[in-house]
TORKOLKOL-290511 format. One record per atom (N, C-alpha, C): residue in one letter; x, y, z. Coordinates in steps of 0.2 Angstrom, whole numbers, plus 2048, in hexadecimal, padded with zeros to 3 digits. Each point is the difference from the previous one (the first is absolute). Example, Ala and Ser with C-alpha at 12.3 -4.5 7.8 and 13.67 -1.06 7.14 Angstrom:
2
A8427E4827
A7FC806800
A804806800
S7FE8057FC
S804806801
S7FC805803
***
This chain:
163
M84880C7BC
M8037FA804
M7FC7FA800
A7FA8007FD
A7FC7FB800
A8037FA7FD
G8007FA803
G8027FA7FC
G8087FF801
Q803805803
Q808800801
Q8017FD807
K8057FC800
K8027FD806
K804805805
L7FE800806
L803804805
L8067FD803
D805803802
D8067FD803
D7FE800808
P8047FB803
P7FF7FF807
P800806805
I8048057FE
I800806804
I7FA8047FF
T7FD8017FA
T7FA8047FF
T7FA7FC803
I8007FA800
I7FB7FC803
I800802808
R806800803
R801801807
R7FD807801
I8028057FC
I7FD807801
I7F9800800
L7FD7FD7FB
L7F87FF800
L7FD7FD806
E8037FB802
E7FE7FC806
E800805806
A806803801
A801805806
A7FB8067FF
L7FF8037FA
L7FB805800
L7F97FE801
Q7FE7FA7FE
Q7F97FD802
Q7FF800807
G8067FE804
G7FF7FF807
G800807804
N8048057FD
N800806803
N8018057FB
G7FB8037FD
G8018067FB
G803806802
R801801807
R803806803
R8077FF802
I8037FA7FE
I8077FF801
I8048067FD
T805802803
T8048057FD
T8057FD7FB
N8028047FB
N8047FD7FB
N8077FD803
Q802804805
Q8067FD803
Q7FF7F9803
A7FB7FF804
A7FE7FA803
A7FF7FB7FB
L7FD8017FA
L7FE7FC7FB
L8077FE7FC
A8048047FF
A8077FF7FD
A8047FB804
E800801807
E8037FC804
E7FD7F9800
L7FA800800
L7FC7F9800
L8027FC7FA
V8018037FA
V8017FC7FA
V8078017FE
A804803804
A8088007FF
A8018047F9
L7FD806800
L8028047FA
L802807803
S8038047FC
S801807802
S7FA804800
P7FF805804
P7F9803800
P7FF8037F9
S8058037FC
S7FE8027FA
S7FE7FB7FB
A8037FA800
A7FE7FA7FC
A7F97FE801
C7FF800807
C7F97FD802
C7FB8057FE
L801807801
L7FB8057FE
L7FF7FF7F8
M8057FF7FC
M8008007F9
M7FB7FA7FE
R8017FA804
R7FC7FA7FE
R7F8802802
V7FF803806
V7F9801802
V7FD8057FB
R8048057FE
R7FD8057FB
R7FE7FD7FA
K8047FB7FD
K7FF7FC7FA
K7FA7FC801
L7FF7FD806
L7FA7FC801
L7FA804800
E800806803
E7FB805800
E7FE8027F9
A8058027FC
A7FF8027F9
A7FD7FB7FC
D8027F9801
D7FE7FB7FC
D7F97FD802
G7FD803805
G7FA7FE803
G8007FA804
V8057FD801
V8017FA805
V7FD802807
I803806802
I7FD803806
I7FB8057FE
S7FA7FF801
S7FB8047FE
S7FE806805
R8017FE806
R7FE805805
R8027FE807
Y800805805
Y8027FE807
Y7F9802804
R7FF7FC805
R7FA801804
R8007FE807
A7FC802804
A7FF7FD807
A7FB7FB800
D8027FA803
D7FB7FB801
D7FC801806
V7FA8027FF
V7FB802806
V7FD7FA802
A8007FF807
A7FC7FB803
A7F9803802
I7FC7FF7FB
I7F9803800
I7FC7FE806
D8017FA802
D7FD7FD806
D802803807
Q805804800
Q802803806
Q7FD807800
L7FD8027FA
L7FD807800
L7F8800802
D7FD7FB7FD
D7F97FF801
D7FE7F97FE
R7FA7FF802
R7FD7F97FE
R7FE8017F9
V8027FB7FC
V7FE8007F9
V7FF7F97FD
V7FD7FF7FB
V7FF7FA7FD
V8038007F9
E8047FA7FF
E8047FF7FA
E7FD7FA7FD
A8008007F9
A7FD7FA7FD
A8037FF7F9
F7FF7FA7FE
F8027FF7F9
F7F97FF7FC
I8008037FA
I7FA7FF7FC
I8027FD7F9
E7FD7FA7FF
E8017FD7F9
E7FB8037FB
V8028027FA
V7FC8037FC
V8007FD7F9
N7FA7FE7FE
N7FF7FE7F9
N7FC8057FC
L8038027FA
L7FD8047FB
L7FC7FD7FB
A7FA8037FE
A7FC7FD7FB
A8038007F9
N8048057FF
N8038007F9
N808801801
H8037FC7FC
H808800800
H8038047FA
E7FC8047FD
E8038047FB
E805805803
R8068027FC
R805804803
R7FD807803
G7FC8037FC
G7FD806803
G7FC7FF806
E7FD7FB801
E7FC7FF807
E8057FE805
L8067FD7FF
L8057FF805
L803806802
T8028047FB
T803807801
T7FB804805
R7FA8007FE
R7FB804804
R8007FE807
F8007FA801
F7FF7FD807
F807802804
E8057FF7FC
E807801804
E801807801
D7FE8057FC
D800807801
D7FB802806
A7FB7FD801
A7FB801805
A8037FE807
M8037FA800
M8037FD806
M806804802
A8048037FB
A806804802
A7FD807803
A7FA8027FF
A7FD806803
A7FC7FF806
E7FF7F9802
E7FB7FF805
E804800807
P7FF804804
P804801806
P7FF7FA805
H7FB7FC800
H8007FA804
H8047FA7FE
V8028017F9
V8047FA7FD
V807802802
V8047FC804
V807802801
V8047FC7FC
A7FE7FA7FC
A8047FC7FC
A7FB7FD7FB
C8028007FA
C7FC7FC7FA
C8047FC7FC
H7FF7FA7FF
H8047FC7FC
H7FB7FC7FB
R8028007F9
R7FD7FC7FB
R8037F9801
V7FC7FB800
V8027F9802
V7FD7FB7FA
S8037FA801
S7FD7FB7FB
S7FD7FB805
G7FB7FD7FE
G7FC7FB804
G7F9801800
Q7FD7FF806
Q7F9800801
Q7FD807800
Y804805801
Y7FE8077FF
Y8058047FD
D7FE8067FE
D8048057FC
D805804803
Y7FD803806
Y804804804
Y8007FE808
L805802803
L8007FF808
L802807802
L7FB803804
L800806803
L8027FF808
Q804805802
Q801800808
Q7FC807801
V7FC800805
V7FC806802
V800801807
I7FF806802
I800802807
I7F9804801
A7FD7FF806
A7FA804802
A800801807
Q7FC805802
Q800802807
Q7FC7FA804
D7FC7FD7FD
D7FC7FB804
D7FD7FB7FB
M7FC7FB802
M7FD7FB7FC
M7FA8047FB
R7FD805803
R7FB8037FD
R8038047F9
Q806803802
Q8038037FA
Q8037FB7FB
L8027FB802
L8037FA7FC
L7FA7FE7FB
C7FA7FF803
C7FA7FE7FC
C7FF8057FB
Q800807802
Q7FF8057FB
Q8058007FA
V8067FE802
V8068007FB
V7FE7FA7FB
A7FE7FA803
A7FF7FB7FC
A7FA8017FC
D7FA803803
D7FA8017FC
D8028057FA
G804805802
G8028057FB
G8047FD7FA
L8037FB801
L8047FC7FA
L7FA7FD7FC
L7FB7FD802
L7FB7FD7FC
L7FC8057FD
S7FF806803
S7FB8057FD
S8038067FC
S8077FF7FF
S8048067FE
S7FF8017F9
G7FE7FB7FC
G8018017F8
G8077FF7FE
W8047FD804
W8077FE7FE
W8007F97FC
G7FA7FD7FF
G8007F97FD
G8017FA804
V800801807
V8017FB805
V7FA7FB800
A8017FA7FE
A7FB7FB800
A7FF7FC807
K8057FF803
K8007FC807
K806802804
I7FF800807
I805801804
I7FF7FB806
A8067FF803
A8007FC806
A805804805
T7FD801806
T804804805
T8027FC806
T806800802
T8037FC805
T804805805
P7FC801806
P804805805
P8067FD802
I805804802
I8067FD802
I7FF800808
L8017FA803
L800800807
L806801804
A8067FF7FD
A806801803
A8058007FB
K805804801
K8068007FB
K8067FC803
I8007FA7FE
I8057FB802
I8078027FE
K8018027FA
K8068027FD
K7FF8067FB
P800806802
P7FF8067FC
P8058017FB
F7FF8037FA
F8058017FC
F806805803
T8067FE7FF
T805804803
T8068017FB
G7FF7FE7FA
G8058007FA
G8017FA7FD
Y8038007FA
Y8017FA7FC
Y8077FC803
P8007FA7FF
P8067FC802
P8058007FA
L8038067FF
L8038007FA
L8067FC7FF
G8047FE806
G8057FC7FF
G7FE7F97FE
R7FB7FD803
R7FD7FA7FE
R7FD8007F9
V7FD8057FE
V7FD8007F9
V8058017FB
L804805801
L8058037FA
L8067FC800
R8037FE806
R8067FC800
R7FF7F9801
G7FA7FE802
G7FF7F9802
G8037FD806
D801805805
D8027FE807
D7FB7FC803
S8027FB804
S7FB7FC804
S7FE803806
***
């Protein structure tokens, strides 16, 4: 389905599922004005095509314990494909790294990390530098407050051009 245009009903299905992944098929069908069987067929196709990759709970970690979250900008010493792959594989396996993005600009990667406290955050940052993963330089920015946390993509605005 990559690169294909989605019709307005399919976009509404995706928006609704981003807002509530536990919505019943019946409620979703009513919301997008489809029969339950037609709605379920569309959802199953989106899942099969990889557009819907998973369902998950959005955990409010700050409600469970005091934690420190931070962004870490990473520059690698070497930009050969093998070195990039080695670093990316290491980040995929690193439990403190909750998101990793390869970017363009002043640094190569932007990591979002979580730690128990500042001491553990320092250990994570130091570990990046001493890991042997080819990290030349990092810059760590603790997150002080989440003003607008990620809640889903604005699909109608991006895919349909809604204002």
